C-alpha positions in Angstrom: 123.6 96.1 25.7 120.1 94.6 25.4 118.0 95.7 22.4 114.3 95.1 22.1 112.4 94.8 18.9 108.9 93.5 18.2 108.5 90.1 16.4 106.4 91.6 13.7 106.9 95.0 12.2 103.8 97.0 11.3 103.0 97.7 7.7 100.5 100.0 6.1 98.2 102.4 8.1 98.6 102.0 11.8 96.6 103.7 14.5 98.8 105.6 17.0 96.8 104.0 19.9 98.1 100.6 18.8 101.7 101.8 19.3 101.4 104.0 22.3 98.5 102.4 24.3 98.5 101.6 28.0 99.1 97.9 27.3 102.3 98.5 25.4 103.6 100.9 28.1 102.8 98.3 30.7 104.7 95.7 28.8 107.7 97.9 28.5 107.7 98.6 32.2 107.2 94.9 33.0 110.2 93.9 30.8 112.4 96.5 32.4 111.4 95.3 35.9 112.1 91.7 34.9 115.5 92.5 33.6 116.4 94.6 36.6 115.4 91.7 38.9 117.4 89.2 36.9 120.5 91.4 36.7 120.2 92.4 40.4 120.3 88.9 41.8 123.8 89.0 43.3 125.2 91.0 40.4 124.6 94.6 41.5 123.8 95.5 37.9 121.0 97.8 36.7 119.4 98.7 33.4 120.0 102.2 31.9 118.3 103.4 28.8 120.7 105.0 26.3 120.6 105.9 22.6 124.3 105.2 22.1 126.8 102.6 23.1 128.6 104.1 26.1 131.9 102.4 25.2 131.9 102.9 21.4 135.4 104.1 20.4 137.2 102.7 23.5 139.9 100.0 22.9 138.5 96.5 22.2 134.9 97.8 22.3 133.7 95.6 19.4 133.2 92.0 18.8 130.9 89.7 16.8 129.3 86.2 17.0 130.4 85.8 13.3 133.9 84.3 13.4 135.1 86.1 10.2 133.9 89.5 11.4 135.3 88.9 14.9 138.7 87.9 13.4 138.7 91.1 11.3 137.9 93.3 14.4 140.5 91.6 16.5 143.2 92.0 13.8 142.3 95.7 13.4 142.7 96.3 17.1 146.4 95.5 16.8 147.0 97.8 13.8 147.2 101.5 13.1 143.6 102.2 12.5 144.1 105.6 10.8 146.4 103.9 8.2 144.0 100.9 7.7 140.9 103.1 7.3 141.5 104.3 3.7 138.1 105.9 3.2 137.8 107.9 6.5 141.2 107.7 8.3 139.4 107.5 11.6 141.4 106.6 14.7 139.0 104.7 17.0 137.0 102.2 15.0 137.5 99.9 12.0 135.6 101.6 9.2 134.4 98.2 7.8 132.3 97.7 10.8 129.8 100.1 9.2 126.9 98.6 7.2 128.0 96.9 4.0 125.6 99.0 2.0 127.6 101.4 -0.2 125.7 104.3 1.0 127.4 104.5 4.4 131.1 104.3 3.6 130.4 106.1 0.4 128.9 109.0 2.4 131.8 108.9 4.9 134.4 109.0 2.1 132.6 111.8 0.2 132.4 113.9 3.4 136.1 113.3 4.0 137.0 114.2 0.4 134.9 117.3 0.4 136.1 118.6 3.7 139.7 117.6 3.0 139.9 116.1 6.5 138.1 113.9 9.0 134.9 115.0 10.7 135.6 116.7 14.0 133.1 115.8 16.6 133.3 117.3 20.1 131.1 117.3 23.1 132.0 119.0 26.5 133.3 116.7 29.2 131.4 116.7 32.5 133.4 118.5 35.1 133.8 118.0 38.8 136.7 118.6 41.2 138.5 115.5 39.8 138.2 116.4 36.1 141.5 117.0 34.3 140.8 119.7 31.7 144.4 120.3 30.7 145.8 116.9 29.7 146.3 116.4 26.0 146.6 112.9 24.6 146.5 111.4 21.1 143.0 110.0 21.8 141.8 113.3 23.5 143.6 116.2 21.8 141.1 118.8 23.0 141.2 119.5 26.8 137.8 119.5 28.4 136.1 117.9 25.4 135.4 114.3 24.2 136.8 113.9 20.7 135.3 111.6 18.0 136.2 111.4 14.4 133.8 109.1 12.6 130.3 108.8 11.3 130.0 105.7 13.4 129.5 107.8 16.5 126.5 109.7 15.0 124.9 107.2 12.8 125.5 104.5 15.5 122.9 106.2 17.7 119.5 104.6 18.1 116.2 106.3 17.4 112.5 105.7 16.5 112.0 106.5 12.8 108.5 106.9 11.6 107.5 107.5 8.0 104.2 109.4 7.4 102.0 109.1 4.4 100.2 112.4 3.8 97.0 113.0 1.9 98.6 115.6 -0.4 101.3 118.2 -0.5 99.5 120.7 1.6 98.8 118.1 4.3 102.5 117.1 4.2 103.7 120.7 4.6 101.3 121.3 7.5 102.4 118.1 9.3 106.1 119.1 8.8 105.4 122.5 10.5 103.4 121.0 13.4 106.3 118.6 14.2 108.8 121.5 14.3 107.9 122.8 17.8 106.9 119.3 19.1 110.1 117.4 18.3 112.5 119.5 20.5 110.2 118.9 23.5 110.2 115.2 22.9 113.9 115.3 22.3 114.5 116.8 25.7 112.2 114.3 27.4 114.1 111.4 25.7 117.7 112.7 26.0 119.6 109.5 26.9 123.2 109.9 25.8 125.3 111.1 28.7 128.3 108.9 27.9 130.6 108.9 24.8 133.8 107.0 24.4 133.5 105.8 28.0 133.5 109.3 29.4 130.7 111.3 31.0 129.6 114.2 28.9 128.1 117.5 30.1 125.4 117.1 27.4 123.0 114.2 27.2 121.4 114.7 23.8 122.7 112.7 20.8 121.7 115.1 18.1 124.8 117.4 18.3 127.0 114.3 17.7 124.9 113.2 14.7 125.0 116.7 13.3 128.8 116.9 13.5 129.3 113.4 12.2 127.8 114.3 8.8 129.1 117.8 8.5 130.6 118.1 5.0 131.3 121.9 5.1 134.8 123.2 4.3 136.5 125.7 6.5 135.5 128.5 4.1 131.8 127.5 4.3 132.0 127.6 8.1 133.4 131.1 8.2 130.6 133.7 8.8 132.6 136.3 7.0 132.8 134.3 3.8 130.5 134.7 0.8 130.3 130.9 0.8 129.1 130.7 4.4 126.7 127.9 5.2 125.3 128.3 8.7 125.0 124.6 9.7 125.6 121.0 8.9 123.6 119.3 6.1 122.3 116.9 8.8 120.9 119.5 11.2 117.9 121.1 12.8 114.9 122.5 10.8 115.1 126.3 10.2 111.9 127.3 8.6 108.1 126.7 8.4 107.0 125.7 4.9 103.2 125.5 4.9 100.7 128.2 4.0 98.4 127.3 6.8 96.8 130.3 8.6 98.6 129.4 11.8 102.0 130.0 10.1 103.0 133.7 9.8 106.0 135.2 8.0 107.5 136.4 11.3 107.8 132.8 12.4 110.6 132.3 9.9 113.1 134.4 11.8 116.2 132.3 10.8 117.6 134.1 7.7 119.9 132.4 5.3 122.9 134.3 3.9 122.9 132.0 0.9 120.2 130.4 -1.2 120.3 128.9 -4.7 118.8 131.7 -6.9 118.6 129.5 -10.0 116.5 126.9 -8.1 114.2 129.5 -6.5 113.6 131.2 -9.9 112.9 127.8 -11.6 110.4 126.9 -8.9 108.5 130.3 -8.7 108.3 130.3 -12.5 106.5 127.0 -12.3 104.0 128.3 -9.8 105.6 127.2 -6.5 104.9 129.7 -3.7 107.7 131.6 -2.2 107.7 129.9 1.2 108.2 126.4 -0.3 110.6 127.8 -2.9 112.9 129.3 -0.3 112.9 126.0 1.6 114.0 124.0 -1.5 116.5 126.7 -2.6 118.1 126.5 0.8 118.7 122.7 0.3 120.3 123.1 -3.1 123.3 125.2 -1.9 125.0 121.9 -0.9 126.9 119.4 -3.0 125.0 116.1 -3.6 126.6 113.5 -1.3 126.8 110.7 -2.1 126.3 110.3 -5.8 126.2 106.8 -7.3 127.6 106.1 -10.7 124.4 104.7 -12.0 122.6 107.9 -11.1 124.8 109.8 -13.5 123.6 107.7 -16.4 120.2 109.3 -16.7 119.8 111.9 -19.5 118.9 114.6 -17.1 122.4 114.2 -15.4 124.4 114.4 -18.6 126.1 117.6 -19.6 125.9 118.6 -23.2 
């Protein structure tokens, strides 16, 4: 895998033209042509653009230039991974290959403890006349599907992340709403993940893997007939418009939630927050806070009397 990054990251206010201008697009095309020419000289290799490592989760798929990390990975390859992954119990990857920041393994462990079991990520297997959709193995227990069981598969995907600084709350809400119809279109145009765990998937969009990899809902919360039903993962798609711009009408918000947090909505409306924004925030507070760091519980507002 070849990953490209600029020498200097931008800071402060940046004009979009500087990032998406013709010169930058030309340079990207030139780099790709140069790499294809280099790899094609007697090697019969071509570049593909992908948002996820195609072999992540296959045996011996990881290594490192750092001797101590490489030794750890090679040792783990010979052991029972589920037994040696105490936080997540995942089968295919050593959990310590995640970022050392406590957020990542802490989040994975919190999701495991809340669910009472591992995350269950599945994408449909691409089918042709040679596809075996009946065989069941330890690594692939669900016929016709590619099975993954760790946050690595979702959070290991690549993306372009942009942080916007808005003029005020109204501008931020309007910008949020305008991105809502635009991002699915861009997602389709940039769908580049047709391979998971070394197998060809029938889907080529990484989002459904990311969504399932951070799903902390219990079986009861997934049951549409339950009073505790939550209709999607905490790391999922956007469900409502939140601005009061004249372009946004009430009928646009046609995804209705069975469950909101009435205490949160009441507290917000009593302080003058409009109903559209209050509904949005109240829909977020139906979930448990994951993860919570010990130092965050030391603030007076977090202490129970």
